[in-house]
Phi, psi and omega in degrees: 000321181290321176302319177294325178292325176295312178297316179298317181302313181298314181300323182278331182276334187304317181293330180285321179294318182289321181284337180273353181260105181287145178260119175274134185224150169268124176243145176246115187213166177294146186293327180294132179305139180077007185270187182299145174247125185263331177205152174218114188233126179303139174218166184224156174311136176092340178297144182248123178252143174252139175238115183228160176198174174256124184303131187291336179266309183264357175068026179256158181283147175227134178227135173245145181242118180246140177253135176284126180224096183066234176260024177237166173242123179252121181282112178267313183220156171218145179232140181204164182269323181242149176237156182166213178302131181091354178267151179299146173228159183071028177296140177298329182234118176236128179225158181230144177216107188058233180267008179271132173251133177240124181243123184232167182078022182290320176051052179252130185257138181228140168288331176200155175253126186240145178201163167268109188288137180227134171288342180283341184248006174050058174301129180226143173234125183230153174239106188067233177261007186262122174288119185279334182202134181287140181307325183280352178288347178249133182301142177298137179065022178277137174283111189239157172218152169241137181213156174263127182233000000 
């Protein structure tokens, strides 16, 4: 009798537990409202995403590290081979390794990160070692954004 009550209690509570737990996801989508969604990946607060590409002018890699914080993305660090116009300045922590410059402690918050997708620069979004969306899955020259929803 006690075992049945436990099963009945779980059966009654399960719909409330699952419906009350919001699922946070990273979406990669076309920038226009109501447009195509290319990926939806579950994420949690504190997850670190990398967004990388090959710079279209100098042909060197550029990587940005974003932390999920609620419904925002926080740019913590960025790495690049060359610095100049358009690169962050005044980062609290700057380190060098060979030709790579790493700037950390940026703490810049974004509701979405937006770019024009290009197959020529190999845009990649990863979580740990996992590629979240293949670069070819997004159309060439599409205006794209990633956001936490």
